[in-house]
N, C-alpha and C positions, 0 to 999 in steps of 0.2 A: 581488496581494501574497500571498506565502506564507512559510512558515518551513521550514527544513531543519536537520538536525543536522550540525555540522561535527565530524568525528571527530578532526581534528588539534587543534582548540582545545577540544573537548568542550563546545561551547556551541551553542545554538540561534541560527540566523542568519535574518534576514529578506531576502527577495529580491522583486523586483517585475517580473521579466521571465521569459518561458518560455525554456527551452534550445532553441537552434536546432541542427538536424542537416542535413547535406548528403546523408544517405542511407547514408553509410558508418558504421562502428562509432561510436556516440555515447558521450560521457562518462557519460550517465545509465545506461548498462548496466554500467559498471565498478563492482566491489564496493568499498565503503569500506574503508580500511585497518583491520585489526583485526576485520573482520566474520567470524565463524566459524559463525553459526547464523541461522536465519530471524529471530529476535527482533532481532538486530543490524540486519538490513535494514529491518525494520518501523520500528525506532526511527530509523534514518538517514534514511528517507524520510518520517518524521513521519506515518505512516499512522494514521488513526483506528481505532476498534474494528471497524467494519464492513469496511473495506478490509483490515485485518490478518487478520480471519477468512477473508475471501475468498482472500487470499494463501496462508494456511496450508492451506485446503481444496484449492486448486489444486496446491500443492506435493506434498501427500500423496495426491492423487487416485488411488483404487483400490489403494493400497499397504498399508493397515492393516486388520486383521481387524475392529476395532470400527467401521469407517466404510467400508462398501461404496460403490462409485461412485455409486449412486443417492442415498445419503445425502449424499455430498459435493456433488453437483449441487444437491440441494434446499437445502443449507446455503448454497451460493454464490448461488443465486437469492434466498433469504430475505434475506441481507445486502446483496445488490445492490439489491433493492427498498427496503430500509430506507435505504440510502445515497441512492438516487434521491429518496425522500420527503424526506430531510433536506435535500438540495440544493434541491429545489423549494420547501420551506418557507423556506429561507434566502433564496432569490431573491425570494420574495414578501414577505419581511420579517417572517414570523411566527415566527422563532426569535430 
């Protein structure tokens, strides 16, 4: 069970199955209507803070003066480890 933002109705929707792909271009790679910046994609995919930070760091990887590639990779690893810990705790029932 998951939730995703429906850009047409502007509401959060629940879904209970994974999207199936036959290997060709899949619907989950299409941009939502009205999406013009990363935050629109983060919201549309209902990403949590960790995944949103990873997504931002991957997108800007090596392109900005204040965040060289090594800093971006460290940030990606930090948030990936935090998300893994969160998921492990969730699975164990300790969250």
